[in-house]
Backbone of each chain as ProteinMPNN parsed JSONL, in Angstrom:
{"seq_chain_A": "XXXXXXXXXXXXXXXXXXXXXXXXXXXXXXXXXXXXXXXXXXXXXXXXXXXXXXXXXXXXXXXXXXXXXXXXXXXXXXXX", "coords_chain_A": {"N_chain_A": [[128.232, 129.006, 29.287], [129.783, 129.801, 27.169], [129.337, 127.993, 25.237], [127.335, 128.942, 23.763], [125.871, 131.621, 21.949], [128.124, 133.295, 21.148], [130.423, 131.797, 21.038], [132.159, 130.881, 18.971], [133.173, 133.306, 18.085], [134.427, 134.354, 20.364], [136.374, 132.384, 20.8], [137.865, 132.703, 18.491], [138.79, 135.337, 18.865], [140.427, 135.015, 21.136], [142.332, 133.25, 20.14], [143.621, 134.815, 18.284], [144.596, 136.939, 19.665], [147.25, 137.707, 20.358], [148.373, 138.438, 17.894], [146.604, 140.517, 17.188], [147.158, 142.333, 19.217], [149.667, 143.19, 18.498], [149.135, 144.746, 16.286], [146.863, 146.401, 16.696], [146.5, 147.369, 19.328], [144.531, 148.43, 22.072], [142.446, 149.203, 20.511], [139.154, 148.339, 19.146], [137.893, 145.186, 18.349], [135.818, 143.902, 15.811], [133.986, 141.084, 15.471], [132.572, 138.367, 13.73], [130.821, 135.374, 13.298], [133.16, 133.892, 13.72], [135.112, 135.319, 12.343], [137.361, 138.015, 11.774], [136.104, 141.187, 11.281], [136.816, 143.899, 11.242], [138.959, 146.42, 12.784], [138.484, 149.044, 15.199], [138.724, 152.461, 16.3], [136.982, 153.351, 18.261], [134.536, 151.975, 20.536], [131.868, 152.471, 19.988], [131.86, 152.975, 17.233], [132.545, 150.451, 16.301], [130.338, 148.916, 17.122], [128.317, 150.196, 15.709], [129.06, 149.605, 13.064], [128.768, 146.863, 13.188], [125.974, 146.612, 13.551], [125.185, 147.736, 11.119], [126.121, 145.843, 9.295], [125.14, 143.362, 10.189], [122.684, 143.666, 11.39], [120.09, 142.91, 13.712], [121.564, 140.682, 14.878], [123.693, 138.339, 16.621], [126.936, 139.577, 17.423], [130.452, 140.086, 18.066], [132.032, 142.558, 19.919], [135.073, 143.568, 21.026], [137.521, 144.801, 23.254], [140.918, 145.221, 22.402], [143.256, 144.06, 24.306], [145.794, 143.282, 26.756], [145.013, 142.704, 29.315], [141.911, 141.9, 30.584], [139.153, 143.927, 31.445], [137.368, 143.535, 34.459], [134.091, 143.573, 35.642], [132.663, 144.827, 38.626], [130.423, 143.872, 41.26], [128.711, 144.61, 44.147], [126.336, 143.949, 45.248], [124.219, 141.523, 46.741], [122.062, 140.771, 45.321], [122.683, 139.905, 42.85], [122.876, 136.841, 41.316], [124.815, 135.289, 40.173]], "CA_chain_A": [[127.726, 130.054, 28.421], [130.603, 129.939, 25.965], [128.82, 127.08, 24.226], [126.175, 129.556, 23.134], [125.837, 132.493, 20.771], [129.352, 133.954, 20.69], [131.564, 130.919, 21.306], [133.086, 130.881, 17.836], [133.801, 134.628, 18.025], [135.345, 134.464, 21.504], [137.501, 131.486, 20.55], [138.685, 133.343, 17.464], [139.457, 136.503, 19.483], [141.508, 134.556, 22.016], [143.395, 132.621, 19.344], [144.317, 135.843, 17.496], [144.855, 138.112, 20.508], [148.656, 138.112, 20.246], [148.5, 139.112, 16.596], [145.835, 141.774, 17.254], [147.874, 143.246, 20.116], [150.788, 143.74, 17.729], [148.695, 145.693, 15.248], [145.74, 147.3, 17.018], [146.315, 147.406, 20.777], [143.712, 149.54, 22.557], [141.288, 149.399, 19.635], [138.068, 147.371, 19.354], [137.732, 144.242, 17.242], [134.466, 143.453, 15.477], [134.128, 139.697, 15.011], [131.278, 137.741, 13.443], [130.935, 134.014, 12.766], [134.54, 133.422, 13.777], [135.986, 136.055, 11.427], [137.572, 139.432, 12.09], [135.55, 142.069, 10.252], [137.708, 145.07, 11.202], [139.217, 147.006, 14.1], [137.972, 150.42, 15.254], [139.279, 153.27, 17.395], [136.008, 153.463, 19.356], [133.578, 150.877, 20.679], [130.623, 152.895, 19.33], [132.014, 152.771, 15.784], [132.528, 149.003, 16.044], [128.954, 148.454, 17.269], [127.558, 150.76, 14.58], [129.386, 148.8, 11.874], [128.146, 145.548, 13.419], [124.538, 146.737, 13.247], [125.034, 147.973, 9.674], [126.381, 144.625, 8.525], [124.459, 142.147, 10.652], [121.374, 143.974, 11.97], [119.86, 142.389, 15.061], [122.149, 139.342, 15.021], [124.826, 138.413, 17.553], [128.316, 139.778, 16.971], [131.319, 140.366, 19.209], [132.918, 143.731, 19.939], [135.956, 143.323, 22.178], [138.717, 145.636, 23.311], [142.167, 144.471, 22.206], [144.045, 144.417, 25.491], [146.38, 142.106, 27.424], [144.255, 142.433, 30.547], [140.497, 142.186, 30.396], [138.462, 144.575, 32.567], [136.307, 142.739, 35.097], [133.121, 144.466, 36.273], [132.414, 144.392, 40.004], [129.086, 144.077, 41.826], [128.724, 144.312, 45.584], [125.001, 143.552, 45.686], [123.938, 140.089, 46.741], [120.938, 140.488, 44.428], [123.214, 139.189, 41.7], [122.921, 135.429, 41.706], [125.801, 134.557, 39.35]], "C_chain_A": [[128.496, 130.147, 27.107], [130.112, 129.02, 24.846], [127.715, 127.736, 23.414], [126.545, 130.483, 21.976], [127.188, 132.994, 20.245], [130.611, 133.099, 20.874], [132.624, 131.009, 20.198], [133.872, 132.202, 17.796], [134.805, 134.823, 19.162], [136.584, 133.593, 21.306], [138.445, 132.105, 19.521], [139.486, 134.495, 18.084], [140.645, 136.047, 20.326], [142.665, 133.952, 21.213], [144.228, 133.664, 18.592], [144.771, 137.031, 18.346], [146.293, 138.614, 20.366], [148.894, 138.938, 18.988], [147.813, 140.492, 16.622], [146.549, 142.796, 18.133], [149.027, 143.931, 19.389], [150.36, 144.855, 16.79], [147.73, 146.766, 15.754], [145.459, 147.38, 18.518], [145.498, 148.641, 21.198], [142.502, 149.831, 21.688], [140.245, 148.298, 19.928], [137.932, 146.491, 18.117], [136.254, 143.931, 17.061], [134.608, 142.076, 14.832], [132.734, 139.1, 14.809], [131.515, 136.386, 12.798], [132.393, 133.56, 12.678], [135.487, 134.124, 12.812], [136.133, 137.499, 11.885], [137.028, 140.285, 10.95], [136.461, 143.285, 10.092], [138.047, 145.475, 12.641], [138.865, 148.493, 14.032], [138.595, 151.149, 16.444], [138.3, 153.341, 18.561], [135.037, 152.287, 19.337], [132.288, 151.202, 19.917], [130.701, 152.648, 17.821], [131.951, 151.279, 15.437], [131.103, 148.473, 16.121], [128.107, 148.949, 16.092], [127.8, 149.939, 13.312], [128.762, 147.408, 11.984], [126.662, 145.583, 13.099], [124.316, 146.934, 11.751], [125.151, 146.673, 8.892], [125.454, 143.477, 8.901], [123.086, 142.404, 11.271], [121.255, 143.436, 13.386], [120.292, 140.929, 15.157], [123.333, 139.45, 15.97], [126.144, 138.702, 16.841], [129.13, 140.187, 18.188], [132.134, 141.627, 18.969], [133.764, 143.605, 21.196], [137.185, 144.215, 22.111], [139.967, 144.76, 23.202], [143.145, 144.901, 23.297], [144.607, 143.146, 26.13], [145.548, 141.69, 28.625], [142.808, 142.839, 30.341], [139.926, 142.855, 31.652], [137.409, 143.642, 33.127], [135.399, 143.702, 35.843], [132.745, 143.918, 37.647], [131.01, 144.768, 40.486], [129.12, 143.694, 43.295], [127.384, 143.768, 46.064], [124.837, 142.039, 45.679], [122.648, 139.759, 45.994], [121.41, 139.707, 43.202], [123.473, 137.744, 42.086], [123.95, 134.621, 40.936], [126.782, 133.792, 40.225]], "O_chain_A": [[127.944, 130.519, 26.072], [130.419, 129.228, 23.672], [127.21, 127.135, 22.465], [127.403, 130.174, 21.15], [127.377, 133.105, 19.034], [131.727, 133.618, 20.866], [133.813, 131.189, 20.462], [135.07, 132.216, 17.514], [135.886, 135.379, 18.963], [137.702, 134.012, 21.605], [139.666, 132.039, 19.663], [140.692, 134.618, 17.865], [141.732, 136.619, 20.243], [143.831, 134.124, 21.566], [145.4, 133.429, 18.297], [145.275, 138.019, 17.811], [146.522, 139.819, 20.265], [149.53, 139.991, 19.023], [148.362, 141.487, 16.147], [146.545, 143.989, 17.83], [149.324, 145.101, 19.633], [151.117, 145.789, 16.528], [147.773, 147.907, 15.296], [144.301, 147.449, 18.929], [145.752, 149.752, 20.732], [141.629, 150.61, 22.072], [140.423, 147.461, 20.812], [137.865, 146.983, 16.99], [135.528, 143.723, 18.033], [135.255, 141.919, 13.796], [131.834, 139.309, 15.622], [132.311, 136.262, 11.867], [132.806, 132.934, 11.703], [136.55, 133.591, 12.493], [135.17, 138.128, 12.323], [137.435, 140.131, 9.798], [136.832, 143.66, 8.98], [137.487, 144.935, 13.595], [138.934, 149.118, 12.974], [138.944, 150.539, 17.455], [138.718, 153.385, 19.719], [134.754, 151.695, 18.296], [131.692, 150.329, 19.286], [129.744, 152.177, 17.208], [131.379, 150.892, 14.418], [130.696, 147.669, 15.282], [127.285, 148.209, 15.551], [126.864, 149.619, 12.58], [128.29, 146.848, 10.994], [126.147, 144.677, 12.444], [123.381, 146.376, 11.178], [124.393, 146.424, 7.955], [125.03, 142.708, 8.038], [122.394, 141.456, 11.641], [122.205, 143.499, 14.166], [119.489, 140.051, 15.475], [123.916, 140.524, 16.115], [126.427, 138.135, 15.785], [128.577, 140.585, 19.213], [132.83, 141.756, 17.962], [133.233, 143.543, 22.304], [137.808, 144.366, 21.061], [140.058, 143.702, 23.824], [143.77, 145.959, 23.218], [143.996, 142.079, 26.064], [145.393, 140.505, 28.92], [142.514, 143.976, 29.973], [140.178, 142.413, 32.773], [136.648, 143.029, 32.379], [135.876, 144.553, 36.592], [132.536, 142.717, 37.818], [130.487, 145.835, 40.162], [129.513, 142.582, 43.645], [127.295, 143.197, 47.151], [125.256, 141.359, 44.743], [122.185, 138.619, 46.02], [120.649, 138.952, 42.597], [124.187, 137.456, 43.047], [123.963, 133.394, 41.029], [127.677, 133.123, 39.709]]}, "seq_chain_B": "XXXXXXXXXXXXXXXXXXXXXXXXXXXXXXXXXXXXXXXXXXXXXXXXXXXXXXXXXXXXXXXXXXXXXXXXXXXXXXXXXXXXXXXXXXXXXXXXXXXXXXXXXXXXXXXXXXXXXXXXXXXXXXXXXXXXXXXXXXXXXXX", "coords_chain_B": {"N_chain_B": [[117.836, 171.041, 32.56], [117.236, 167.655, 32.156], [115.262, 165.635, 34.358], [114.167, 163.368, 36.965], [112.041, 162.953, 39.778], [111.204, 160.998, 42.508], [109.031, 159.779, 45.036], [109.47, 157.354, 47.465], [107.877, 155.016, 49.291], [108.84, 153.891, 52.468], [111.628, 153.919, 51.915], [114.104, 153.334, 53.069], [113.953, 150.604, 53.721], [113.078, 149.302, 51.348], [114.721, 150.27, 49.345], [116.109, 152.259, 46.576], [113.879, 151.932, 44.347], [112.563, 151.867, 41.12], [110.406, 152.284, 38.223], [111.423, 151.466, 35.004], [111.908, 151.794, 31.437], [113.088, 149.478, 29.157], [114.598, 149.616, 26.095], [115.29, 148.816, 22.626], [118.389, 150.061, 21.299], [118.67, 153.38, 19.878], [120.263, 153.467, 17.635], [120.235, 150.79, 16.685], [117.483, 150.534, 16.128], [117.203, 152.404, 14.07], [118.848, 151.274, 12.081], [117.466, 148.897, 11.584], [115.015, 149.848, 10.69], [115.835, 151.056, 8.316], [116.416, 148.783, 6.89], [114.01, 147.62, 6.607], [113.24, 145.778, 8.563], [111.847, 143.867, 11.356], [111.138, 145.735, 14.36], [112.531, 145.456, 17.54], [110.715, 145.084, 20.66], [109.848, 147.319, 23.449], [110.309, 146.995, 26.987], [108.818, 147.221, 30.167], [110.342, 147.468, 33.325], [111.044, 146.655, 36.776], [113.357, 148.396, 38.577], [116.369, 148.664, 40.511], [118.293, 151.291, 41.8], [121.717, 151.091, 41.972], [124.557, 151.8, 43.479], [126.695, 150.208, 43.896], [127.147, 148.72, 41.702], [129.073, 148.222, 38.89], [128.163, 148.216, 36.3], [125.068, 148.351, 34.417], [122.524, 145.952, 34.94], [120.415, 143.455, 33.625], [117.771, 141.111, 33.931], [117.946, 137.936, 32.287], [115.585, 136.945, 31.14], [114.16, 139.208, 30.53], [115.637, 140.363, 28.504], [115.179, 138.423, 26.59], [112.497, 138.911, 26.087], [112.599, 141.449, 24.908], [113.998, 140.831, 22.685], [116.618, 141.351, 21.594], [119.996, 141.003, 20.402], [123.243, 139.817, 21.604], [126.156, 141.988, 21.837], [128.566, 141.625, 22.793], [130.783, 140.138, 25.284], [131.317, 140.063, 28.741], [133.3, 139.858, 31.763], [132.313, 139.259, 35.115], [132.542, 140.056, 38.626], [131.023, 138.954, 41.578], [129.515, 139.0, 44.924], [129.484, 136.274, 45.379], [130.845, 134.956, 43.376], [133.496, 134.719, 40.889], [134.79, 136.203, 37.981], [132.746, 135.529, 36.084], [131.351, 134.857, 32.952], [129.3, 136.981, 31.019], [126.705, 137.905, 28.776], [126.687, 140.936, 26.842], [124.648, 143.695, 26.01], [123.418, 146.273, 23.833], [121.355, 148.955, 24.656], [118.548, 151.221, 25.22], [117.704, 153.092, 28.12], [114.898, 154.175, 29.736], [113.86, 156.458, 32.019], [111.458, 157.495, 34.628], [109.428, 160.368, 33.775], [110.274, 160.543, 31.222], [113.063, 160.62, 30.968], [115.774, 159.83, 29.226], [118.391, 157.513, 28.717], [120.189, 157.029, 26.06], [122.065, 155.229, 25.036], [123.146, 152.436, 26.482], [125.249, 149.963, 27.918], [124.108, 146.981, 28.616], [124.19, 144.269, 30.933], [123.381, 140.878, 30.902], [122.156, 138.949, 33.484], [121.441, 136.623, 36.148], [119.108, 137.617, 38.664], [118.494, 137.71, 42.128], [115.421, 136.73, 43.658], [112.025, 137.724, 42.847], [111.028, 140.257, 42.253], [112.821, 142.407, 41.567], [114.074, 143.383, 38.503], [116.118, 144.572, 37.253], [119.266, 146.2, 37.652], [120.344, 149.434, 38.119], [123.303, 150.685, 37.169], [126.615, 152.181, 37.743], [127.475, 152.919, 35.242], [125.376, 154.187, 34.042], [124.717, 156.062, 35.977], [126.884, 157.733, 35.83], [126.3, 159.644, 34.022], [124.926, 161.712, 35.245], [123.474, 163.455, 38.093], [122.84, 162.015, 41.131], [120.5, 162.116, 43.682], [119.915, 161.081, 46.887], [117.587, 161.301, 49.134], [117.185, 160.495, 52.159], [115.787, 161.25, 54.442], [113.447, 162.571, 53.496], [112.522, 160.574, 51.932], [112.948, 160.515, 49.162], [114.062, 160.212, 45.811], [116.171, 161.593, 43.374], [117.176, 162.092, 40.046], [119.278, 163.735, 37.914], [120.123, 164.582, 34.601]], "CA_chain_B": [[118.462, 169.729, 32.814], [116.193, 166.635, 32.355], [115.385, 164.959, 35.648], [112.949, 162.848, 37.569], [112.053, 162.843, 41.236], [110.153, 160.073, 42.92], [108.96, 159.495, 46.466], [109.37, 155.905, 47.621], [107.468, 154.681, 50.652], [109.767, 152.981, 53.138], [112.849, 153.926, 51.09], [115.197, 152.698, 53.825], [113.865, 149.141, 53.639], [112.901, 148.785, 49.977], [115.784, 150.755, 48.465], [115.647, 153.13, 45.488], [113.286, 151.102, 43.291], [111.77, 152.669, 40.176], [110.04, 151.585, 36.996], [112.09, 152.014, 33.812], [111.613, 151.123, 30.178], [114.285, 149.049, 28.422], [114.256, 149.627, 24.665], [116.455, 148.667, 21.743], [119.069, 151.36, 21.129], [118.215, 154.175, 18.731], [121.09, 153.056, 16.495], [119.705, 149.524, 16.158], [116.154, 150.802, 15.559], [117.39, 153.091, 12.788], [119.388, 150.305, 11.108], [116.415, 147.927, 11.234], [114.033, 150.58, 9.862], [116.437, 151.212, 6.99], [116.409, 147.482, 6.191], [112.626, 147.115, 6.664], [113.196, 144.591, 9.42], [111.023, 144.123, 12.548], [111.766, 146.481, 15.447], [112.303, 144.821, 18.849], [109.809, 145.844, 21.517], [110.344, 147.839, 24.725], [109.727, 146.276, 28.132], [108.875, 147.928, 31.446], [110.892, 146.622, 34.393], [111.279, 147.259, 38.083], [114.814, 148.496, 38.676], [116.932, 149.283, 41.718], [119.517, 152.068, 41.578], [122.713, 150.375, 42.761], [125.875, 152.432, 43.317], [127.715, 149.163, 44.02], [127.216, 147.978, 40.442], [129.852, 148.924, 37.864], [127.386, 148.311, 35.068], [123.643, 148.059, 34.536], [122.242, 144.532, 34.749], [119.017, 143.109, 33.375], [117.545, 139.666, 33.944], [117.984, 137.365, 30.929], [114.243, 136.768, 30.57], [113.746, 140.51, 29.995], [116.32, 140.483, 27.202], [114.463, 137.533, 25.652], [111.244, 139.584, 25.695], [112.912, 142.559, 23.999], [114.491, 140.182, 21.461], [117.842, 141.902, 21.006], [121.095, 140.043, 20.448], [124.435, 140.363, 22.281], [127.214, 142.639, 21.05], [129.818, 141.391, 23.493], [130.816, 139.289, 26.481], [132.17, 140.64, 29.777], [133.433, 139.044, 32.975], [131.881, 139.991, 36.311], [132.758, 139.535, 39.976], [129.911, 139.223, 42.498], [129.898, 138.525, 46.253], [129.572, 134.814, 45.46], [131.543, 134.328, 42.249], [134.57, 135.521, 40.291], [135.084, 135.993, 36.557], [131.64, 134.871, 35.367], [131.097, 135.467, 31.646], [127.912, 137.38, 30.774], [126.481, 138.634, 27.525], [126.456, 142.377, 26.915], [123.691, 144.166, 25.0], [123.26, 147.727, 23.801], [119.932, 149.303, 24.749], [118.228, 152.512, 25.831], [116.982, 152.985, 29.392], [114.065, 155.372, 29.88], [113.423, 156.645, 33.406], [110.252, 158.306, 34.732], [109.515, 161.715, 33.205], [110.912, 160.399, 29.896], [114.509, 160.86, 31.008], [116.297, 158.682, 28.479], [119.804, 157.267, 28.437], [119.967, 156.394, 24.754], [122.985, 154.121, 24.771], [123.705, 151.819, 27.69], [125.687, 148.581, 27.727], [123.473, 146.186, 29.668], [124.67, 142.908, 31.114], [122.318, 139.94, 31.27], [122.591, 138.076, 34.574], [120.326, 136.294, 37.038], [118.948, 138.432, 39.87], [117.765, 136.983, 43.187], [114.073, 137.218, 43.968], [111.158, 137.879, 41.682], [110.526, 141.592, 41.939], [113.803, 143.275, 40.914], [114.424, 142.835, 37.186], [117.209, 145.366, 36.665], [120.061, 147.06, 38.535], [120.889, 150.594, 37.416], [124.678, 150.779, 37.658], [127.353, 153.44, 37.636], [127.635, 153.3, 33.832], [124.295, 155.141, 33.773], [124.795, 157.164, 36.952], [127.986, 158.65, 35.462], [125.775, 160.707, 33.15], [124.169, 162.763, 35.921], [123.569, 163.685, 39.543], [121.852, 161.231, 41.874], [120.274, 162.621, 45.045], [119.17, 160.145, 47.726], [117.169, 162.05, 50.321], [116.621, 159.479, 53.049], [114.847, 161.868, 55.388], [112.17, 162.821, 52.809], [112.232, 159.365, 51.144], [112.88, 160.983, 47.772], [115.234, 159.997, 44.953], [116.185, 162.462, 42.2], [118.288, 161.872, 39.113], [119.384, 164.778, 36.884], [121.12, 164.28, 33.555]], "C_chain_B": [[117.363, 168.679, 33.036], [116.384, 165.908, 33.684], [114.082, 164.255, 35.998], [113.152, 162.806, 39.079], [110.925, 161.922, 41.631], [110.206, 159.86, 44.431], [108.701, 158.0, 46.623], [109.044, 155.593, 49.078], [108.453, 153.675, 51.248], [111.089, 152.817, 52.362], [113.998, 153.184, 51.772], [115.169, 151.183, 53.66], [113.825, 148.636, 52.198], [114.073, 149.158, 49.068], [115.203, 151.609, 47.35], [115.151, 152.323, 44.288], [112.376, 151.966, 42.423], [111.398, 151.807, 38.965], [110.755, 152.257, 35.825], [111.685, 151.193, 32.593], [112.939, 150.741, 29.52], [113.883, 148.91, 26.953], [115.489, 149.3, 23.839], [117.082, 150.029, 21.517], [118.571, 152.057, 19.863], [118.963, 153.759, 17.459], [120.552, 151.78, 15.855], [118.353, 149.749, 15.489], [116.298, 151.446, 14.182], [117.879, 152.126, 11.709], [118.299, 149.346, 10.648], [115.336, 148.587, 10.374], [114.553, 150.703, 8.435], [116.368, 149.921, 6.175], [115.017, 146.859, 6.158], [112.517, 145.834, 7.478], [112.4, 144.91, 10.685], [111.815, 144.813, 13.666], [111.489, 145.759, 16.766], [111.456, 145.706, 19.749], [110.532, 146.39, 22.76], [109.631, 147.1, 25.861], [109.91, 147.113, 29.397], [109.414, 146.988, 32.522], [110.986, 147.41, 35.7], [112.79, 147.239, 38.327], [115.222, 149.105, 40.014], [118.191, 150.057, 41.329], [120.574, 151.525, 42.528], [124.101, 150.982, 42.534], [127.012, 151.421, 43.475], [127.862, 148.334, 42.75], [128.0, 148.787, 39.415], [128.991, 149.192, 36.638], [125.914, 147.977, 35.338], [123.379, 146.6, 34.156], [120.748, 144.342, 34.523], [118.897, 141.591, 33.409], [117.439, 139.137, 32.51], [116.597, 137.237, 30.313], [113.702, 138.086, 30.001], [114.366, 140.723, 28.614], [115.604, 139.615, 26.163], [113.163, 138.174, 25.182], [111.515, 140.7, 24.677], [113.384, 142.016, 22.642], [115.622, 140.961, 20.779], [118.96, 140.881, 21.203], [122.355, 140.658, 21.058], [125.421, 140.995, 21.308], [128.563, 142.452, 21.756], [129.654, 140.437, 24.664], [131.746, 139.966, 27.476], [132.257, 139.665, 30.957], [133.024, 139.876, 34.175], [132.301, 139.264, 37.585], [131.553, 139.902, 40.835], [130.325, 138.74, 43.892], [130.1, 136.999, 46.315], [130.336, 134.165, 44.311], [132.565, 135.298, 41.633], [134.697, 135.169, 38.805], [134.01, 135.261, 35.773], [131.402, 135.607, 34.04], [129.618, 135.751, 31.454], [127.827, 138.082, 29.424], [126.27, 140.118, 27.801], [125.571, 142.796, 25.742], [123.704, 145.688, 24.991], [121.769, 148.045, 23.782], [119.793, 150.716, 25.283], [117.475, 152.247, 27.128], [116.224, 154.29, 29.596], [113.503, 155.414, 31.301], [112.084, 157.375, 33.432], [110.505, 159.716, 34.178], [110.262, 161.722, 31.872], [112.384, 160.755, 29.869], [115.194, 159.635, 30.387], [117.818, 158.677, 28.418], [119.797, 156.429, 27.168], [120.852, 155.183, 24.501], [123.59, 153.619, 26.07], [124.13, 150.4, 27.333], [125.15, 147.763, 28.883], [124.102, 144.804, 29.724], [123.477, 142.037, 31.486], [122.848, 138.994, 32.329], [121.39, 137.755, 35.453], [120.31, 137.203, 38.264], [118.092, 137.656, 40.873], [116.377, 137.582, 43.366], [113.302, 137.525, 42.704], [110.943, 139.336, 41.3], [111.532, 142.506, 41.25], [114.257, 142.643, 39.595], [115.647, 143.515, 36.58], [117.953, 146.095, 37.788], [120.598, 148.205, 37.69], [122.279, 150.865, 37.992], [125.339, 152.122, 37.381], [127.619, 153.859, 36.189], [126.54, 154.28, 33.417], [124.397, 156.333, 34.726], [125.885, 158.174, 36.59], [127.492, 159.816, 34.608], [125.125, 161.85, 33.921], [124.447, 162.889, 37.404], [122.456, 162.903, 40.222], [121.731, 161.807, 43.287], [119.389, 161.626, 45.784], [118.843, 160.887, 49.015], [116.44, 161.087, 51.259], [115.563, 160.04, 53.986], [113.467, 162.06, 54.757], [111.712, 161.614, 51.981], [112.042, 159.708, 49.661], [114.187, 160.666, 47.043], [115.097, 160.884, 43.726], [117.384, 162.098, 41.336], [118.213, 162.939, 38.028], [120.431, 164.362, 35.861], [121.435, 165.544, 32.779]], "O_chain_B": [[116.617, 168.789, 34.009], [117.507, 165.605, 34.086], [113.036, 164.515, 35.403], [114.265, 162.649, 39.58], [109.806, 162.057, 41.136], [111.281, 159.773, 45.023], [107.808, 157.45, 45.978], [109.836, 155.871, 49.979], [108.846, 152.717, 50.583], [111.587, 151.704, 52.189], [114.771, 152.486, 51.115], [116.209, 150.549, 53.483], [114.476, 147.644, 51.871], [114.378, 148.431, 48.122], [113.986, 151.69, 47.18], [115.896, 152.065, 43.343], [111.529, 152.702, 42.93], [111.989, 150.755, 38.72], [110.696, 153.478, 35.675], [111.194, 150.07, 32.702], [113.813, 151.59, 29.346], [112.95, 148.181, 26.617], [116.614, 149.489, 24.302], [116.387, 151.045, 21.539], [118.117, 151.417, 18.915], [118.394, 153.705, 16.369], [120.426, 151.697, 14.634], [118.099, 149.219, 14.408], [115.598, 151.074, 13.241], [117.399, 152.148, 10.576], [118.213, 149.018, 9.464], [114.807, 147.972, 9.448], [113.819, 150.485, 7.471], [116.274, 149.947, 4.948], [114.853, 145.714, 5.737], [111.781, 144.916, 7.113], [112.28, 146.076, 11.061], [112.99, 144.522, 13.89], [110.333, 145.478, 17.08], [111.473, 146.93, 19.62], [111.651, 145.99, 23.079], [108.499, 146.642, 25.709], [110.99, 147.638, 29.668], [108.985, 145.838, 32.614], [111.003, 148.64, 35.717], [113.418, 146.181, 38.286], [114.518, 149.946, 40.573], [119.05, 149.54, 40.615], [120.367, 151.495, 43.741], [124.743, 150.71, 41.519], [128.17, 151.748, 43.213], [128.614, 147.36, 42.723], [127.628, 149.919, 39.105], [129.076, 150.253, 36.02], [125.576, 147.392, 36.367], [123.934, 146.085, 33.185], [119.924, 144.998, 35.161], [119.799, 140.874, 32.974], [116.905, 139.813, 31.63], [116.438, 137.399, 29.103], [112.875, 138.073, 29.089], [113.711, 141.198, 27.686], [115.444, 140.014, 25.01], [112.765, 138.009, 24.029], [110.767, 140.875, 23.716], [113.197, 142.648, 21.602], [115.598, 141.199, 19.572], [118.874, 140.008, 22.066], [122.522, 141.878, 21.036], [125.518, 140.611, 20.142], [129.569, 143.045, 21.364], [128.553, 139.994, 24.989], [132.839, 140.398, 27.11], [131.416, 138.781, 31.124], [133.347, 141.061, 34.253], [132.401, 138.038, 37.621], [131.111, 141.05, 40.817], [131.384, 138.128, 44.032], [130.8, 136.498, 47.194], [130.462, 132.941, 44.276], [132.502, 136.512, 41.831], [134.71, 133.998, 38.428], [134.323, 134.46, 34.892], [131.27, 136.831, 34.017], [128.777, 134.885, 31.69], [128.76, 138.761, 28.996], [125.748, 140.505, 28.846], [125.733, 142.309, 24.623], [123.969, 146.319, 26.014], [121.014, 147.478, 22.993], [120.759, 151.331, 25.733], [116.701, 151.294, 27.223], [116.815, 155.369, 29.628], [112.768, 154.52, 31.722], [111.61, 157.831, 32.391], [111.642, 160.185, 34.124], [110.805, 162.741, 31.445], [112.897, 161.158, 28.825], [115.184, 158.547, 30.962], [118.449, 159.688, 28.112], [119.439, 155.252, 27.199], [120.444, 154.231, 23.836], [124.431, 154.279, 26.68], [123.467, 149.719, 26.551], [125.667, 147.836, 29.998], [124.496, 144.242, 28.702], [122.653, 142.435, 32.309], [123.854, 138.317, 32.122], [120.43, 138.524, 35.501], [121.355, 137.519, 38.832], [117.098, 137.028, 40.507], [116.187, 138.792, 43.239], [113.874, 137.579, 41.615], [110.697, 139.628, 40.13], [111.133, 143.317, 40.415], [114.757, 141.519, 39.571], [116.151, 143.099, 35.537], [117.341, 146.548, 38.755], [121.234, 147.976, 36.662], [122.414, 151.229, 39.16], [124.723, 153.055, 36.866], [127.951, 155.016, 35.93], [126.755, 155.112, 32.535], [124.186, 157.477, 34.323], [125.817, 159.335, 36.995], [128.166, 160.839, 34.481], [124.797, 162.872, 33.32], [125.499, 162.49, 37.901], [121.277, 163.1, 39.93], [122.726, 161.965, 43.993], [118.261, 161.356, 45.372], [119.704, 161.078, 49.874], [115.228, 160.897, 51.153], [114.567, 159.38, 54.284], [112.446, 161.762, 55.377], [110.629, 161.64, 51.396], [111.103, 159.249, 49.01], [115.275, 160.832, 47.594], [114.036, 160.929, 43.104], [118.472, 161.829, 41.846], [117.217, 163.04, 37.311], [121.494, 163.853, 36.216], [122.248, 165.515, 31.855]]}, "name": "protein", "num_of_chains": 2, "seq": "XXXXXXXXXXXXXXXXXXXXXXXXXXXXXXXXXXXXXXXXXXXXXXXXXXXXXXXXXXXXXXXXXXXXXXXXXXXXXXXXXXXXXXXXXXXXXXXXXXXXXXXXXXXXXXXXXXXXXXXXXXXXXXXXXXXXXXXXXXXXXXXXXXXXXXXXXXXXXXXXXXXXXXXXXXXXXXXXXXXXXXXXXXXXXXXXXXXXXXXXXXXXXXXXXXXXXXXXXXXXXXX"}
């Protein structure tokens, strides 16, 4: 999946995570086309800015954190 | 308090299955209107309310029909896999009786079988009170 829509943005986020943690830990990064647009206190503000700038195009909003939250599903309906 | 109540035949076997509408978020619609750009469509899906799901999940083909783009990537654990990356989308979920959750972060992932197209997870249930009345075969959700 990483080869798809947000690969460049995810790769950028991971390469800059150390730097981002130093400056904006706990905030949300808005990344588009492999470039950091800005960091935001809330996820909603980051998404709103993403829509303002890029409309209905892919962009990445990611929490700046050492440990990524993993979402859990107990249902076997999920085929992943 | 907005709510819907639905009676589901054979609730024990079928589970709490309801029809919901998945729409682009109000925020996205407003931004696109302001820019005179086309508005993505809404799609009706068959959804199961799933208290074992951290987040709401929609099949990828439904997202393709709505034509919205991802705003993030998350990792998920399922009974058969660990740390699978999935796209995340922002959308509105409209329940029966026009009960709308305007902003939900949906995950696109494959779902087994043909009939269930969406799992309603705890990210939506956190907004209200879910009543599962097994004896009367009734499900109620108040927000």
